[in-house]
C-alpha positions in Angstrom: -52.0 16.5 19.0 -50.6 17.1 15.3 -51.0 14.4 12.7 -49.9 13.9 9.3 -51.2 11.4 6.6 -49.3 12.9 3.5 -47.0 15.9 3.9 -44.9 18.3 1.9 -47.6 19.5 -0.5 -47.3 22.9 -2.1 -49.5 25.6 -0.5 -49.0 27.8 -3.5 -50.4 26.1 -6.1 -54.1 25.8 -7.0 -56.1 23.2 -9.1 -54.3 21.1 -11.7 -50.8 22.5 -10.7 -51.2 21.5 -7.1 -52.4 18.0 -8.0 -49.4 17.5 -10.1 -47.2 18.6 -7.4 -48.7 16.3 -5.1 -48.3 13.1 -7.3 -44.5 14.4 -7.7 -44.1 14.6 -4.0 -45.4 10.9 -3.4 -43.1 9.8 -6.4 -40.0 11.3 -4.9 -40.8 10.4 -1.3 -41.8 6.7 -1.2 -45.5 7.1 -1.6 -47.6 4.3 -2.9 -47.6 5.6 -6.8 -47.2 2.7 -9.1 -44.4 4.6 -11.2 -41.8 5.0 -8.4 -42.7 2.5 -6.0 -44.8 -0.5 -7.2 -43.0 -1.5 -10.2 -40.1 -3.6 -8.2 -42.9 -5.1 -6.1 -44.8 -6.0 -9.1 -41.9 -7.6 -10.8 -41.0 -9.5 -7.7 -44.6 -11.0 -7.8 -44.3 -11.7 -11.5 -40.9 -13.6 -10.9 -42.4 -15.6 -8.1 -45.4 -16.4 -10.3 -43.2 -17.5 -13.2 -41.3 -19.8 -10.8 -44.6 -21.4 -9.6 -45.7 -21.7 -13.1 -42.3 -23.1 -14.2 -42.5 -25.8 -11.4 -46.3 -26.6 -11.6 -47.5 -30.1 -12.2 -48.9 -31.2 -15.5 -52.0 -32.6 -14.4 -54.7 -30.6 -15.9 -53.3 -29.1 -19.0 -56.2 -29.5 -21.2 -58.5 -28.1 -18.4 -56.7 -25.1 -17.2 -56.0 -24.1 -20.6 -58.3 -22.0 -22.9 -61.3 -24.3 -21.8 -61.0 -24.0 -17.9 -61.5 -20.6 -16.2 -59.6 -19.8 -13.1 -61.6 -20.8 -9.8 -63.9 -17.8 -8.6 -67.1 -17.3 -7.1 -69.9 -16.4 -9.7 -73.1 -14.9 -8.8 -74.9 -16.1 -11.9 -72.7 -18.2 -14.1 -72.3 -18.4 -17.9 -74.9 -19.3 -20.6 -78.7 -19.5 -20.9 -79.0 -22.5 -18.6 -77.4 -20.5 -15.6 -79.7 -17.5 -16.1 -82.7 -20.1 -16.4 -82.0 -21.4 -12.8 -82.2 -18.0 -11.2 -85.6 -17.3 -9.5 -85.1 -13.5 -10.3 -84.3 -11.0 -12.6 -80.8 -11.2 -14.2 -78.8 -8.9 -16.3 -75.2 -10.0 -17.8 -73.0 -7.4 -19.5 -70.7 -9.7 -21.6 -67.1 -8.9 -22.8 -68.5 -8.4 -26.3 -70.9 -6.0 -24.9 -68.3 -4.0 -23.2 -66.3 -4.0 -26.4 -69.4 -2.2 -28.0 -70.2 -0.1 -25.2 -66.4 1.4 -24.6 -67.7 2.5 -21.2 -65.8 5.1 -19.3 -66.0 3.1 -15.9 -68.1 0.3 -14.3 -70.7 2.9 -13.5 -71.1 3.7 -17.1 -71.4 0.1 -18.2 -74.2 -0.6 -15.5 -76.3 2.4 -17.2 -77.6 -0.2 -19.6 -79.0 -2.5 -16.9 -82.8 -2.0 -16.3 -83.8 -0.4 -13.2 -80.4 1.1 -12.7 -79.7 4.8 -11.8 -76.2 6.0 -11.6 -75.6 9.4 -9.9 -72.7 11.2 -11.4 -70.4 13.0 -8.9 -66.8 13.7 -10.3 -67.9 12.5 -13.7 -65.7 9.3 -14.0 -67.1 6.8 -11.8 -64.1 6.8 -9.3 -66.9 7.1 -6.3 -69.7 4.9 -7.2 -73.4 6.0 -6.6 -75.5 3.1 -8.0 -79.0 2.6 -7.1 -81.8 0.2 -8.3 -85.5 0.2 -8.6 -85.7 3.6 -6.8 -83.4 3.0 -3.9 -81.0 6.0 -3.4 -77.9 5.6 -5.1 -75.6 7.6 -2.7 -72.6 5.6 -2.1 -74.2 2.4 -3.5 -75.3 1.6 0.0 -78.4 -0.5 -1.1 -76.5 -3.0 -3.2 -73.9 -5.6 -2.5 -70.8 -4.9 -4.9 -68.6 -7.7 -5.4 -65.3 -8.3 -7.6 -65.0 -12.0 -8.3 -67.2 -12.6 -5.1 -65.1 -10.4 -3.2 -66.8 -7.2 -1.3 -65.8 -4.0 -3.1 -67.0 -1.7 -0.3 -64.5 -1.0 2.4 -66.7 -2.1 5.1 -70.0 -4.2 5.4 -70.6 -3.5 9.1 -68.5 -0.7 10.0 -69.3 1.7 6.9 -70.7 0.4 3.7 -70.1 3.6 1.8 -68.3 3.0 -1.6 -65.2 5.1 -1.9 -63.7 3.0 -4.6 -64.8 1.3 -7.9 -62.5 -1.2 -9.9 -61.5 0.0 -13.4 -63.6 -1.4 -16.3 -60.5 -1.7 -18.6 -59.8 -5.0 -16.4 -63.1 -6.5 -16.4 -64.5 -9.1 -18.9 -67.9 -9.0 -17.6 -70.4 -7.7 -15.2 -73.3 -10.2 -13.4 -76.4 -8.3 -12.0 -78.6 -10.6 -9.9 -81.9 -9.4 -8.1 -84.4 -11.3 -6.2 -84.3 -14.1 -3.6 -81.3 -15.9 -5.0 -79.3 -13.1 -3.7 -79.5 -14.6 -0.2 -76.4 -16.5 -0.8 -74.5 -13.2 -0.5 -74.7 -10.6 1.8 -75.4 -8.2 3.9 -77.0 -5.2 2.0 -78.7 -7.1 -0.8 -82.0 -5.3 -0.8 -81.5 -3.9 -4.2 -79.5 -6.7 -5.6 -75.9 -7.9 -5.9 -73.4 -6.7 -8.7 -70.4 -8.9 -9.3 -67.3 -7.7 -11.6 -65.7 -10.4 -13.3 -61.9 -9.7 -14.0 -60.3 -10.8 -17.1 -58.8 -14.2 -17.3 -54.9 -13.9 -18.2 -54.4 -14.5 -21.9 -51.3 -15.2 -24.0 -49.5 -12.3 -25.3 -49.1 -8.7 -24.6 -51.6 -6.0 -25.2 -51.3 -2.3 -25.0 -54.3 0.0 -25.0 -54.0 3.9 -25.4 -56.7 6.7 -25.3 -56.8 10.3 -25.4 -60.0 12.4 -25.1 -61.3 15.8 -24.2 -60.7 17.6 -20.9 -57.1 16.5 -20.9 -58.0 12.7 -20.8 -55.5 10.0 -21.2 -55.0 6.4 -20.5 -52.4 3.8 -21.1 -53.2 0.2 -20.3 -50.9 -2.9 -20.5 -52.1 -6.6 -20.3 -49.5 -9.4 -20.4 -50.2 -13.0 -19.8 -49.0 -16.6 -20.5 -49.3 -20.2 -19.7 -46.6 -22.8 -18.3 -45.1 -25.1 -21.1 -47.3 -27.9 -19.5 -50.4 -25.9 -19.8 -51.4 -26.5 -16.3 -50.8 -22.9 -14.9 -51.5 -19.5 -16.2 -50.4 -16.1 -14.8 -50.7 -12.4 -16.0 -50.9 -8.7 -15.2 -52.9 -5.8 -16.1 -51.7 -2.2 -15.5 -53.8 0.9 -16.0 -52.5 4.6 -15.4 -54.8 7.7 -16.2 -55.0 11.3 -15.7 -57.3 14.0 -16.8 -58.3 17.7 -16.0 -62.0 16.6 -15.3 -65.2 17.7 -16.5 -65.5 20.8 -14.1 -61.7 21.6 -13.9 -61.4 18.9 -11.0 -58.3 16.9 -12.3 -57.1 13.4 -11.2 -54.5 11.0 -11.4 -55.0 7.2 -11.2 -53.1 4.0 -11.3 -54.6 0.4 -11.1 -52.6 -2.7 -10.9 -53.8 -6.3 -11.0 -51.6 -9.5 -10.8 -53.5 -12.7 -11.3 -52.6 -16.4 -11.8 -53.8 -19.8 -11.1 -52.5 -23.7 -11.2 -53.9 -27.1 -11.2 -52.8 -28.7 -7.7 -54.1 -32.1 -9.1 -56.6 -33.9 -11.3 -59.5 -32.4 -9.3 -58.5 -29.3 -8.0 -57.2 -25.8 -8.8 -56.1 -22.6 -6.9 -56.0 -19.0 -8.1 -54.7 -15.9 -6.5 -55.1 -12.1 -7.2 -53.2 -9.0 -5.8 -54.6 -5.6 -6.8 -53.3 -2.2 -6.1 -55.1 1.2 -6.6 -54.1 4.9 -6.0 -56.1 7.9 -7.3 -56.1 11.4 -6.4 -59.1 13.4 -7.6 -59.9 17.2 -6.9 -63.6 16.7 -5.8 -65.7 17.8 -3.1 -68.9 17.5 -1.2 -69.5 21.3 -2.2 -71.6 21.6 -5.5 -72.4 24.9 -7.3 -75.1 27.3 -6.3 -78.0 28.6 -8.3 -76.3 31.4 -10.3 -73.0 29.5 -10.6 -74.6 26.4 -12.5 -76.5 29.2 -14.7 -73.5 31.1 -15.5 -70.7 28.6 -15.4 -71.5 25.1 -15.0 -68.0 23.7 -15.4 -66.5 25.8 -12.5 -64.9 23.9 -9.6 -66.4 25.4 -6.6 -63.7 23.9 -4.2 -60.4 23.9 -5.8 -58.8 23.0 -2.6 -60.6 20.0 -1.8 -59.1 16.5 -2.6 -60.3 12.9 -2.5 -57.3 10.6 -2.0 -57.7 7.0 -2.2 -55.1 3.9 -1.8 -56.3 0.4 -1.9 -54.6 -3.0 -1.7 -56.2 -6.4 -1.9 -55.4 -10.1 -2.0 -57.6 -13.0 -2.6 -57.1 -16.8 -3.1 -59.9 -19.0 -4.7 -59.4 -22.8 -4.3 -62.0 -25.3 -6.1 -62.0 -29.1 -5.5 -64.2 -31.4 -7.4 -65.0 -34.2 -5.3 -66.9 -36.2 -7.6 -69.1 -35.6 -10.6 -71.9 -34.0 -8.4 -69.9 -32.4 -5.5 -67.7 -29.4 -5.6 -66.4 -26.9 -2.9 -65.4 -23.5 -3.6 -63.3 -21.6 -0.8 -62.4 -18.0 -1.0 -59.9 -16.3 1.3 -59.8 -12.3 0.9 -58.1 -9.4 2.5 -58.3 -5.8 1.5 -57.1 -2.5 3.1 -58.2 1.0 1.9 -57.2 4.5 3.0 -59.4 7.4 1.9 -58.4 10.9 2.9 -61.0 13.6 2.3 -59.5 17.2 2.7 -62.0 20.0 2.7 -62.1 23.7 3.2 -64.3 24.8 6.0 -67.3 26.7 4.5 -68.0 30.3 6.0 -71.2 31.0 4.0 -73.5 30.0 1.0 -75.1 32.4 -1.3 -76.8 32.1 -4.7 -73.6 33.4 -6.2 -71.2 30.9 -4.6 -69.5 29.4 -1.4 -67.1 31.4 0.5 -64.6 29.5 3.1 -63.0 30.3 6.3 -59.7 32.2 5.8 -56.4 30.4 6.6 -55.0 33.4 8.6 -54.4 31.4 12.1 -57.5 32.6 13.7 -59.8 29.6 13.1 -59.8 26.3 11.5 -59.9 26.7 7.7 -59.3 23.1 6.5 -60.2 19.8 7.7 -59.5 16.3 6.8 -61.9 13.2 7.3 -59.4 10.3 6.9 -60.6 7.0 7.2 -58.7 3.7 7.1 -60.3 0.3 6.5 -59.0 -3.2 6.7 -61.2 -6.3 6.0 -60.4 -10.2 6.1 -62.5 -13.2 5.5 -63.1 -16.6 4.5 -66.1 -17.8 2.2 -66.7 -21.6 1.6 -69.5 -23.1 -0.5 -70.5 -26.8 -0.9 -72.1 -27.3 -4.4 -74.2 -30.6 -4.4 -76.3 -32.2 -7.0 -78.2 -35.2 -5.7 -81.5 -37.2 -5.8 -83.8 -37.2 -2.9 -87.3 -38.7 -2.6 -87.2 -39.0 -6.3 -86.5 -35.5 -6.9 -83.5 -33.9 -8.4 -82.0 -31.5 -6.1 -79.2 -28.5 -6.7 -78.0 -27.7 -3.2 -75.6 -24.9 -2.0 -74.5 -24.5 1.7 -71.9 -22.0 2.8 -70.4 -20.4 5.6 -68.5 -16.9 5.8 -66.4 -15.5 8.8 -65.6 -11.9 8.2 -63.8 -9.3 10.3 -63.3 -5.6 9.5 -61.9 -2.5 11.3 -62.2 1.3 10.5 -60.2 4.1 11.9 -61.7 7.6 11.7 -60.2 10.6 12.4 -60.6 14.3 11.9 -57.7 16.4 11.3 -58.0 20.4 11.2 -55.6 23.1 10.2 -55.5 27.0 10.6 -52.9 28.1 8.3 -52.6 26.2 5.0 -55.5 25.6 2.6 -53.5 22.8 1.1 -52.2 21.3 4.3 -52.2 17.5 4.6 -51.6 17.7 8.5 -52.8 19.7 11.5 -54.5 19.1 14.9 -56.2 15.6 15.6 -59.6 16.6 16.8 -61.2 13.1 16.6 -59.9 9.8 16.4 -62.1 6.6 16.6 -61.6 2.8 16.1 -64.7 0.7 14.8 -64.7 -2.9 14.7 -67.0 -5.7 13.4 -67.3 -9.6 13.3 -69.8 -11.5 11.5 -70.6 -15.2 11.0 -72.9 -16.1 8.2 -74.5 -19.3 7.4 -76.7 -19.8 4.4 -78.3 -22.5 2.3 -80.6 -23.0 -0.6 -82.0 -26.0 -2.4 -83.4 -25.8 -5.8 -85.9 -28.7 -5.9 -86.3 -29.8 -9.6 -89.9 -31.1 -9.4 -90.4 -31.5 -13.0 -88.5 -30.8 -16.3 -90.3 -27.4 -16.4 -90.7 -26.5 -12.7 -88.3 -25.7 -9.9 -88.7 -24.2 -6.3 -85.7 -22.8 -4.6 -86.1 -22.0 -0.9 -83.0 -20.6 1.2 -82.2 -18.9 4.2 -79.3 -16.8 5.5 -78.5 -16.4 9.0 -76.2 -13.3 9.9 -74.9 -12.8 13.3 -72.6 -9.9 14.0 -70.9 -7.8 16.6 -70.0 -4.1 16.4 -67.9 -1.9 18.7 -67.0 1.6 18.7 -63.9 3.1 20.8 -63.1 6.8 21.1 -59.3 6.8 21.1 -59.3 10.4 22.8 -61.7 9.7 25.5 -61.3 6.1 26.9 -64.6 5.8 28.5 -66.3 6.6 25.4 -66.5 3.0 24.1 -69.6 0.7 23.3 -70.7 -2.7 21.7 -73.8 -4.0 20.3 -74.8 -7.3 18.4 -77.4 -8.6 16.6 -78.6 -11.9 14.4 -80.8 -11.6 11.6 -82.6 -14.5 9.9 -83.3 -13.7 6.1 -85.5 -16.3 4.4 -86.5 -16.5 0.8 -88.0 -18.6 -1.8 -88.4 -18.6 -5.6 -89.5 -20.5 -8.3 -89.0 -20.9 -12.1 -91.7 -22.4 -14.7 -91.1 -23.1 -18.3 -94.5 -22.2 -19.4 -93.3 -22.7 -23.1 -89.9 -23.3 -24.8 -89.8 -19.7 -25.4 -91.2 -18.3 -22.3 -89.9 -18.8 -18.5 -91.9 -17.5 -15.7 -90.3 -16.8 -12.5 -91.0 -15.4 -9.1 -89.4 -14.7 -5.6 -90.0 -13.4 -2.3 -87.4 -12.7 0.2 -86.7 -10.5 3.4 -84.3 -7.8 2.5 -81.6 -6.8 5.2 -79.0 -4.3 5.8 -77.4 -3.6 9.2 -77.3 -0.4 10.7 -73.5 0.8 10.4 -71.6 1.3 13.7 -71.6 5.1 13.5 -75.4 5.0 13.9 -75.8 2.0 15.9 -73.6 3.2 18.7 -73.4 6.9 19.9 -70.1 8.7 19.9 -70.4 8.3 23.9 -70.4 4.8 23.5 -74.2 4.2 24.0 -75.9 1.2 22.1 -78.9 3.0 20.1 -80.7 -0.3 20.1 -81.3 0.3 16.3 -83.2 -2.1 14.2 -81.5 -3.0 11.0 -83.0 -1.9 7.7 -85.4 -4.5 6.6 -87.9 -5.0 3.7 -90.2 -7.6 2.3 -89.3 -8.1 -1.5 -91.6 -9.7 -4.2 -91.1 -10.0 -7.7 -92.7 -11.9 -10.7 -91.6 -11.9 -14.2 -91.0 -13.6 -17.7 -88.1 -14.1 -19.8 -87.2 -15.8 -22.9 -86.1 -15.9 -26.7 -88.0 -16.4 -29.7 -86.3 -16.5 -33.1 -84.4 -13.2 -33.3 -86.1 -11.8 -30.1 -84.9 -11.6 -26.5 -86.9 -10.2 -23.7 -87.5 -10.1 -20.0 -90.1 -8.3 -17.9 -90.5 -7.9 -14.1 -93.1 -6.7 -11.5 -91.5 -5.8 -8.3 -92.5 -4.8 -4.9 -90.1 -3.5 -2.0 -92.0 -3.0 1.3 -89.7 -1.4 3.9 -90.6 -1.5 7.5 -87.6 0.7 8.2 -85.7 2.3 5.4 -82.8 4.6 6.1 -83.0 7.5 3.6 -80.0 9.8 2.7 -81.0 13.4 2.8 -79.2 16.5 1.3 -77.3 18.5 3.9 -75.4 21.6 4.0 -72.3 20.1 5.7 -72.2 16.5 4.5 -74.1 13.3 4.1 -76.6 12.6 7.0 -79.1 9.5 7.5 -82.6 9.7 8.6 -84.9 7.0 9.4 -87.6 7.2 7.1 -89.6 4.5 8.5 -92.2 2.6 6.3 -91.7 3.1 2.7 -92.7 1.4 -0.4 -91.3 1.1 -4.0 -93.1 -0.9 -6.6 -92.9 -1.0 -10.4 -92.2 -2.9 -13.7 -89.1 -3.1 -15.5 -88.6 -4.7 -18.9 -86.0 -5.4 -21.7 -86.4 -6.0 -25.4 -83.8 -6.9 -27.8 -84.1 -7.8 -31.5 -81.8 -8.8 -34.3 -82.8 -6.9 -37.3 -80.5 -8.8 -39.6 -77.6 -7.7 -41.9 -75.6 -7.0 -38.9 -78.1 -4.5 -37.3 -79.8 -4.8 -34.0 -81.7 -2.8 -31.4 -82.4 -3.1 -27.6 -84.4 -1.1 -25.1 -85.0 -1.3 -21.6 -87.6 0.6 -19.4 -88.4 1.0 -15.7 -91.6 2.5 -14.4 -91.9 3.4 -10.8 -95.2 4.6 -10.1 -94.9 4.3 -6.3 -91.9 5.1 -4.3 -93.2 6.8 -1.3 -93.2 7.3 2.6 -95.7 5.1 4.2 -95.6 6.8 7.5 -94.4 9.9 9.2 -90.9 9.8 10.6 -90.7 9.5 14.3 -89.6 12.7 15.9 -89.7 15.1 13.1 -92.7 17.6 12.9 -92.9 17.6 9.0 -95.5 15.2 7.7 -94.2 13.3 4.6 -96.5 10.2 4.5 -97.5 9.7 0.8 -94.5 11.9 -0.3 -92.1 10.5 -2.9 -88.9 9.3 -1.9 -85.6 11.3 -2.9 -83.8 10.3 -6.1 -86.4 7.9 -7.2 -87.3 9.0 -10.9 -90.8 7.6 -12.1 -89.1 6.7 -15.5 -86.0 5.3 -16.6 -85.1 4.3 -20.0 -82.3 3.2 -22.6 -82.6 2.6 -26.2 -79.7 1.6 -28.5 -79.1 0.6 -32.2 -76.2 -1.4 -33.0 -74.4 -2.5 -36.0 -72.0 -5.4 -35.8 -69.9 -6.9 -38.7 -66.8 -8.7 -39.1 -64.5 -5.6 -38.3 -66.9 -3.1 -37.0 -68.8 -2.7 -34.0 -70.7 0.6 -33.4 -73.5 1.7 -31.1 -75.7 4.9 -31.0 -77.7 4.8 -27.6 -79.7 7.2 -25.2 -80.2 7.1 -21.7 -83.5 8.9 -20.1 -83.8 9.9 -16.5 -87.0 11.2 -15.1 -87.6 14.1 -12.7 -86.4 13.7 -9.3 -87.1 15.1 -5.9 -84.2 15.7 -3.6 -85.9 16.0 -0.1 -88.6 14.2 1.9 -90.8 17.2 1.7 -90.7 17.1 -2.1 -89.7 20.7 -2.6 -90.4 21.9 -6.0 -88.8 25.3 -6.3 -84.9 25.5 -6.2 -83.3 27.4 -3.2 -80.4 29.9 -3.8 -77.7 27.5 -2.6 -78.8 24.8 -4.9 -79.5 22.0 -2.2 -83.2 21.7 -2.8 -85.5 21.6 -5.8 -86.8 19.2 -8.1 -84.3 18.0 -10.6 -85.8 18.0 -14.2 -85.7 15.0 -16.5 -83.2 14.8 -19.2 -82.1 12.5 -22.1 -78.4 12.0 -23.2 -77.3 10.4 -26.4 -73.9 8.8 -26.9 -72.0 6.8 -29.6 -69.3 4.2 -29.4 -67.3 2.3 -32.0 -64.4 -0.3 -32.4 -63.0 -1.1 -35.8 -60.6 -4.0 -36.1 -57.9 -3.0 -38.7 -56.2 -6.5 -38.3 -56.1 -9.3 -35.9 -53.5 -7.2 -33.8 -54.9 -3.7 -34.1 -58.1 -2.2 -33.2 -59.3 1.5 -33.2 -61.9 2.6 -30.7 -63.7 5.8 -30.1 -66.6 7.2 -28.0 -68.8 10.4 -27.8 -70.8 11.0 -24.9 -73.5 13.5 -24.5 -73.6 14.2 -28.3 -76.1 16.9 -28.0 -74.1 18.6 -25.0 -77.3 18.5 -22.7 -77.0 20.7 -19.8 -78.6 18.9 -16.8 -78.4 18.5 -12.9 -77.2 15.0 -11.8 -77.5 15.6 -8.1 -77.8 18.1 -5.5 -76.5 15.8 -3.0 -75.0 16.5 -0.5 -74.4 20.3 -0.9 -75.4 21.9 -4.0 -75.6 21.3 -7.7 -73.6 18.6 -9.4 -74.0 18.9 -13.2 -73.9 16.1 -15.5 -70.7 15.5 -17.8 -70.8 17.9 -20.8 -69.9 16.7 -24.4 -66.8 14.6 -24.3 -65.0 12.3 -26.4 -62.0 9.8 -26.5 -60.1 8.1 -29.2 -57.6 5.2 -29.0 -56.4 1.9 -30.1 -55.6 -1.5 -28.7 -52.7 -3.5 -30.2 -52.0 -7.1 -29.4 -48.5 -8.6 -29.8 
């Protein structure tokens, strides 16, 4: 059987020229590229939104104007009081901090969060690899990543690997929540919850332009406004970007967001958001070999490999304030993502490089791992403040209904190294349904002491169907009870203590839970007992937080480096424990400094893996550096914001056997520690015009960011960008 997802690509061009031809093909043949295909659609959406705004009611002008945010689900909330209610470690990256950081991506911004490790892949954060507290960052599988409360991963139960990351240019903040309060969300909240917050539409038009090293360029447009009555707002955000890549692995990206909201009455509001994203990036699972890294670290070892991503999403948020103490938030969400990964078939690996099967018609030389995902769900939450038995209570009760599908196809070609069609060799349909019930109650026992117990019940079913072999089909189901309890105690006006214990849970994905022949593998979910204890507060010009954490897994899934892709291994019992801390100080005269450090003395296997002869008990877990640190000096005055900062990542093992010596093909060997210095700035020339700039890896430090899954992936060398922001 022959199949084609994207056709008519040139087979004679290589590298960047081929990438440009691919983009032009989509433009002329009706692909999903923004420039050719999406403008009419976006204009239609804007006109529809304008019609709604023009006819909207005038009930809540003063609330939906500058003071009232569009309704959305928030993980933490705003202000010190919101943080103080959380019985766990919290990090919030505000819009002001984003302005100072000038991050290249959402991943880049998250590097400033205590305990966070970001593994670079293609250098621009398109394919997110985020880890926390020593958990493997591969495809961000140990965290729940949200955007305005909506899951970002293409699947939660079919495949939770992150193939897409929203652009930082359209964010106004990032929330990071660790601890027992994360039970309100799920699944896969073992490490914590990350919630990206998109910008609220603002009056006027803002244009952003950037250029930088490695052919980097970006053009952004933000436009918005309010109805005359003031009770409805709407806006659009556009980003288009391209570059040659840090390793001659070019990309072309478009990101579109249309967002708006309206007051339905005095006590209820609704908002809607549509997003479109498409990106072609010349990246691969294949890394550099030992001698390649030594002699030419910027080499692209797989110029024919491409990662093609298309994503559309739509969500509606509704909020109704029943009375002063009762509120209901309801979120309806849908997303659809296509991920085509075309890769050359490897013939051999040596210290000097990778050779590929010849496309002479004698054997398969190119294969596509092409996946399509669709997700739909509804999440409704009741918030209630009440008094019971003489105690003030803050209650949250919710339900989520969720459905997702995944189509997984393998397509192979024998004749064209740049083909986008071929023989269909595998075709599977994966499905999952879940019902989640959750509730927590914050008992405010005194004005200083509060206890928050909670529980989440997640019941889900999964199925796997081989579309080429009708008899190869199977199903499985599971129900998980995930309890937790947390507490806060205001020891002193400047010191709040917090503690929490909860059960971490992540479901086995369909491809591991059910075999390719349809047999239920009777796999247990990934489970852990997580405990943390900490203190936070402010004193005069000082802000701090310190947290002890303990993560005891009864069954952790650990990603291993493999020569032909990513595999998962049941690691059995593992233990992560350590301490993380943050300290920020205002030095006066516009100067400030901040630092955070994570010490992870224990990140080990607590048992030997079943069915494996190698003894690993007591060995350190892969990709779990003992030390992680950040230090920054900031200067802020009326017109100028500037920041000089450094990131330190300790040495890391890449396999369960803790292999020290590097092998010839670069897949094994301890990764040395490294420190990278960066600088960013923003200068307001006027109220309308700001100049921005950044230099990353100032010292041009050469370092290994990863060996996963197949060879050495170098960190980005020194790079810069400059630009301007103009608001009309």
